[in-house]
C-alpha positions in Angstrom: 0.0 0.0 0.0 1.5 3.2 -1.2 0.2 5.6 1.3 2.2 4.2 4.1 3.8 7.2 5.9 2.7 10.6 7.3 3.6 14.1 8.5 4.3 16.1 11.8 6.8 15.2 14.4 4.9 12.3 15.5 5.4 10.1 18.5 4.8 6.6 19.3 1.9 5.3 21.3 3.1 1.8 22.1 0.7 0.2 24.4 2.4 -3.1 25.2 0.8 -5.4 27.7 3.2 -7.5 29.7 1.2 -10.7 29.8 1.9 -14.3 29.3 2.1 -14.1 25.6 3.5 -12.2 22.7 3.4 -8.4 23.0 0.9 -6.1 21.4 1.8 -2.7 20.2 -0.1 0.3 18.9 2.1 3.1 18.1 2.3 6.6 16.5 5.9 6.9 15.3 8.1 9.0 13.1 10.2 5.8 12.3 8.8 4.4 9.0 7.8 0.7 9.3 9.5 0.6 12.7 7.5 -2.3 14.0 7.4 -0.7 17.4 9.1 -1.8 20.6 8.2 -4.8 22.8 8.5 -5.4 26.5 10.1 -8.5 27.9 7.7 -11.3 28.5 8.4 -14.0 31.2 9.2 -17.4 29.5 6.8 -20.3 29.9 3.7 -18.1 30.0 0.3 -19.1 28.7 -1.7 -17.3 26.0 -3.4 -14.1 26.8 -7.2 -13.8 27.1 -7.2 -10.0 26.8 -9.4 -8.6 24.1 -8.8 -5.1 22.7 -12.3 -4.4 21.4 -11.8 -0.7 20.6 -9.0 1.8 20.1 -9.7 5.6 19.7 -6.9 8.0 18.9 -6.8 11.8 18.4 -3.8 13.7 17.2 -4.1 17.5 17.7 -1.6 19.2 15.4 -0.4 22.7 16.2 2.5 24.6 14.6 4.8 23.9 17.5 3.6 20.7 19.0 1.5 17.6 18.5 -0.7 16.3 21.3 -1.8 12.7 21.0 -4.5 11.0 23.2 -5.4 7.4 22.9 -8.0 5.2 24.6 -7.8 1.4 24.7 -10.9 -0.6 25.8 -9.6 -4.0 27.1 -11.6 -6.9 28.3 -10.2 -9.8 30.3 -11.8 -13.1 29.4 -9.9 -15.2 31.8 -9.2 -15.2 35.6 -8.5 -11.9 37.3 -4.9 -10.7 36.7 -2.6 -7.7 37.4 -0.3 -6.7 34.6 2.2 -3.9 33.8 1.3 -1.6 30.9 4.4 0.1 29.4 4.8 3.2 27.3 8.2 4.2 25.8 9.8 7.5 26.6 10.9 7.9 23.0 10.2 6.1 19.7 12.5 4.2 17.4 13.4 7.3 15.4 14.6 9.1 18.6 11.6 11.3 19.0 11.1 12.2 22.7 7.7 12.0 24.4 6.8 14.8 26.8 4.2 14.9 29.6 3.3 11.3 29.3 0.2 10.6 31.5 -2.1 7.6 32.0 -5.6 7.1 33.4 -7.5 3.9 34.3 -11.3 4.3 34.0 -10.9 8.1 34.2 -8.6 8.1 37.3 -4.9 9.0 37.1 -2.4 6.2 37.6 0.8 6.4 39.5 3.7 5.6 37.1 7.3 4.4 37.5 10.2 4.1 35.0 11.6 0.7 34.0 14.0 -0.6 31.4 12.6 -3.4 29.3 14.6 -5.5 26.8 12.8 -6.9 23.7 12.5 -10.6 23.6 12.2 -11.5 19.9 14.9 -9.3 18.5 12.5 -6.9 16.8 14.6 -3.9 17.8 18.3 -3.7 17.0 20.6 -3.7 20.1 21.6 0.0 19.6 18.0 1.0 19.9 17.0 -1.0 22.9 16.3 0.3 26.4 15.0 3.8 25.9 13.1 3.5 29.1 9.4 3.0 29.8 6.7 4.6 31.7 4.9 1.7 33.5 1.6 1.4 35.2 0.3 -1.6 37.1 -3.3 -2.4 36.1 -5.7 -5.0 37.6 -8.0 -6.7 35.0 -11.1 -8.3 36.7 -12.8 -11.1 34.8 -15.3 -10.1 32.2 -15.0 -6.3 32.8 -13.9 -3.6 30.4 -11.0 -1.5 31.5 -10.6 1.9 29.9 -6.9 2.9 29.6 -6.1 6.4 28.4 -2.6 7.7 27.4 -1.7 11.3 26.5 1.6 12.8 25.5 3.2 15.6 23.4 5.9 15.7 20.7 7.6 18.5 18.9 7.0 18.8 15.1 9.9 17.8 12.8 10.5 18.3 9.1 10.2 15.2 7.0 13.1 13.6 5.1 13.0 11.5 1.9 13.6 8.4 4.0 10.9 8.8 6.5 8.6 10.7 4.3 7.6 7.8 2.1 9.4 8.1 -1.2 10.8 4.6 -0.9 13.7 3.3 1.1 16.0 5.9 -0.3 17.9 9.0 0.8 18.4 11.2 -2.2 19.1 15.0 -2.5 16.5 15.3 -5.2 13.6 14.2 -2.9 15.1 16.1 0.1 15.0 19.2 -2.1 11.4 18.6 -3.1 10.4 18.1 0.5 12.2 21.2 1.7 10.8 23.4 -1.0 7.2 22.3 -0.2 7.8 22.4 3.6 6.5 18.9 4.1 5.9 17.2 7.5 5.1 13.6 8.4 2.9 11.8 11.0 2.2 8.1 11.2 0.0 6.0 13.5 0.6 2.2 13.5 -1.5 -0.5 15.0 -0.3 -4.1 15.7 -2.1 -7.0 17.2 0.9 -9.4 17.5 -1.3 -12.2 18.6 -1.4 -11.1 22.2 -5.0 -10.1 22.0 -7.8 -12.7 22.0 -9.0 -12.2 18.5 -8.4 -9.1 16.3 -8.5 -5.5 17.4 -12.2 -4.9 17.2 -12.5 -1.3 16.1 -9.9 1.4 15.6 -10.7 5.1 15.0 -7.9 7.6 14.3 -8.5 11.3 13.9 -5.9 14.0 13.0 -7.2 17.4 13.9 -5.5 20.6 12.6 -5.5 23.8 14.6 -5.0 27.4 13.3 -3.3 28.4 11.1 -3.6 24.9 9.5 -6.7 23.7 7.6 -7.4 20.5 5.7 -6.1 22.3 2.6 -2.7 21.8 4.1 -3.1 18.0 4.0 -1.0 16.7 1.1 -1.4 12.9 1.6 -4.0 11.1 3.7 -5.1 8.2 1.6 -8.3 6.4 2.3 -9.3 8.9 4.9 -12.9 9.9 5.7 -13.3 13.6 5.2 -15.4 15.3 7.8 -14.9 19.1 8.2 -12.0 21.3 7.1 -10.0 20.7 10.2 -10.2 16.9 10.6 -9.0 13.8 8.8 -10.4 10.4 10.0 -9.8 6.7 9.6 -11.9 3.8 10.7 -10.9 0.1 10.8 -12.6 -3.1 12.1 -11.2 -6.5 13.0 -7.5 -5.8 12.6 -5.3 -8.8 12.5 -1.5 -9.0 11.9 -0.9 -7.9 8.3 1.1 -11.1 7.6 -2.0 -13.4 7.8 -2.9 -14.1 4.2 -6.2 -15.8 5.1 -7.8 -12.4 5.0 -7.5 -12.3 1.3 -6.1 -9.5 -0.9 -9.3 -7.5 -1.2 -9.9 -7.4 2.5 -6.3 -6.8 3.4 -6.4 -4.2 6.2 -3.4 -1.9 6.7 -2.2 -1.3 10.3 -0.9 2.2 9.5 -2.5 5.5 8.8 -0.3 8.1 7.2 -0.6 11.9 6.9 1.6 14.3 5.1 1.0 18.0 5.4 2.7 21.2 4.5 3.0 24.1 6.9 3.0 26.7 4.0 1.6 25.1 0.9 -1.8 23.7 -0.1 -2.6 20.4 -1.8 -3.1 22.0 -5.2 0.2 23.8 -5.0 2.2 20.7 -4.0 0.3 18.6 -6.7 1.4 21.1 -9.4 5.0 21.0 -8.1 4.9 17.2 -8.3 3.6 17.3 -11.9 6.4 19.6 -12.9 9.0 17.2 -11.3 7.4 14.3 -13.3 7.6 16.3 -16.5 11.3 16.9 -16.0 11.8 13.1 -15.3 8.9 11.0 -16.8 10.6 7.8 -15.7 10.6 8.6 -12.0 8.4 6.0 -10.2 8.8 7.6 -6.8 7.3 10.9 -8.1 4.5 8.9 -9.8 3.7 7.3 -6.4 3.7 10.7 -4.7 1.5 12.3 -7.3 -0.9 9.4 -7.2 -1.3 9.9 -3.4 -2.0 13.6 -4.0 -4.8 12.6 -6.4 -6.2 10.1 -3.9 -6.3 12.7 -1.1 -8.1 15.1 -3.5 -10.7 12.3 -4.1 -9.4 11.7 -7.6 -8.9 8.0 -7.3 -9.6 7.3 -11.0 -6.9 9.8 -12.0 -4.5 8.0 -9.6 -5.4 4.7 -11.2 -4.9 6.0 -14.7 -1.6 7.7 -13.8 0.0 4.5 -12.4 -1.5 2.1 -14.9 -0.4 4.1 -17.9 3.1 4.6 -16.3 3.5 0.9 -15.8 2.4 0.1 -19.4 4.4 2.8 -21.1 7.6 1.9 -19.2 7.3 -1.9 -18.7 10.7 -2.8 -20.1 12.5 0.0 -18.3 10.8 -0.9 -15.0 11.6 -4.6 -15.4 15.3 -3.7 -15.4 14.8 -0.9 -12.8 13.2 -3.4 -10.3 16.6 -5.2 -9.9 17.8 -2.3 -7.8 14.5 -0.7 -6.7 12.1 -3.7 -6.4 10.0 -2.2 -3.6 8.7 0.7 -5.6 7.9 -1.3 -8.7 6.2 -3.9 -6.6 4.1 -1.4 -4.7 3.0 0.4 -7.9 1.9 -2.9 -9.4 0.1 -4.1 -6.3 -1.6 -0.7 -5.9 -3.0 -0.8 -9.4 -4.8 -4.0 -8.7 -6.0 -2.8 -5.2 -7.3 0.5 -6.6 -9.0 -1.1 -9.6 -10.9 -3.4 -7.1 -11.7 -0.5 -4.8 -13.3 1.6 -7.5 -14.6 -1.3 -9.5 -12.6 -0.8 -12.6 -11.6 -4.3 -13.9 -11.3 -2.9 -17.4 -8.1 -1.1 -16.3 -6.5 -4.4 -15.3 -7.6 -6.0 -18.5 -6.3 -3.1 -20.6 -2.8 -3.2 -18.9 -2.7 -6.9 -18.2 0.6 -7.6 -20.1 2.5 -4.9 -18.2 1.0 -5.9 -14.8 1.8 -9.6 -15.3 5.3 -8.9 -16.6 6.2 -6.6 -13.6 4.5 -8.9 -11.1 6.6 -11.8 -12.4 9.8 -9.8 -12.2 9.0 -8.7 -8.6 8.0 -12.1 -7.5 11.2 -13.6 -8.8 13.2 -11.0 -6.9 11.3 -11.6 -3.7 11.9 -15.3 -3.9 15.5 -14.9 -4.8 16.3 -12.4 -2.1 14.1 -13.7 0.6 15.6 -13.4 4.1 16.4 -16.6 6.1 14.4 -17.1 8.1 11.7 -15.5 6.0 10.1 -12.4 7.6 6.4 -11.7 7.7 6.9 -8.9 5.3 8.6 -11.1 2.7 5.9 -13.8 3.1 3.2 -11.1 2.5 4.9 -9.7 -0.6 5.2 -13.2 -2.1 1.6 -14.0 -1.3 0.4 -10.8 -2.8 2.2 -11.2 -6.1 1.2 -14.9 -6.5 -2.4 -13.8 -6.0 -2.1 -11.1 -8.6 -0.6 -13.5 -11.2 -3.3 -16.0 -10.5 -5.9 -13.3 -10.9 -4.6 -12.3 -14.3 -4.1 -15.9 -15.7 -5.5 -16.2 -19.2 -8.9 -17.9 -19.4 -8.3 -21.5 -20.3 -10.9 -22.9 -22.7 -11.3 -26.7 -23.1 -10.1 -28.1 -26.5 -13.5 -29.4 -27.5 -15.0 -25.9 -26.8 -12.4 -24.4 -29.1 -13.1 -26.9 -31.8 -16.8 -26.1 -31.7 -16.2 -22.5 -32.5 
């Protein structure tokens, strides 16, 4: 999914329950695809029976600060238990959290600081141990506990790497970001199997305060527009995103991303992206960025046409380009299918079938050849996606006797 990252100086809400199971994380972080931080879980523990049935998050974005508040509705389906709830003092990108506070059912909780070490190696050693704000919470059987967390972060300028133009760091994109004064905010939700079942409902709202309006939002794909000061997302039944049983068309992302400019409007930045693409028509990263601008402006058909035509026109070039930049070619190919399904445009896939099959095969071969050992959840998901796309575009096989009858 191409919309993956967002703007402001965001922070990380990592609600990690220290139970007898794998940890669960929900975080708002400036570190792209960070995966969050986990707390150490005692070995030999049994599976958790905690259900996260609702998560509600609001990010209030001001010129000099971002205030994030999050509520987690958690039900204990097993015997009564008392657990530590940990919240990091900084995210994986090094962003500090200020004024971290927690409430249980509306009453303030007394906190303490602890250092936790990740158990599954999800965080590199040099990023471990930032320190945690910890609260001890008792979960009675069958009751819902309402846990609220609030904190502040300072806005930061986006870079090409954490902004979302692929896993690259290039002066060209840094110049474009600086010229358009782009900022980035991201909120990520993980289930990590600690919860009993999926995360039931998740609502995330980014609210802009003066002098910002929604005209300053550059990328906020698949958001629900309300008024001029808010951008909203709603999800239901969120599982880990490496579980292919959900099927491609019901694949739910765990991240919402928001890019905004402190001084430019969406139309101004869209025009700037078009000029960049005119100067370099073979730039897939700028195609991706411009497509997200169209989607934010509710021009999804324009986005689909832009990407599909780009893939068909430059198929041979992109097949070679994917050897060094496979992730962007893969994402453009996958996004074409996803968007065609979303806006019910199968004719687009049929029209560009040769290009889509060619690039999907190239990317699939790369993913299988360069898969990590042991294979990560991300690699499994990429392979599964591409195999599904190729199966979806298989030519219709007509029985021989049917062909003879014609």
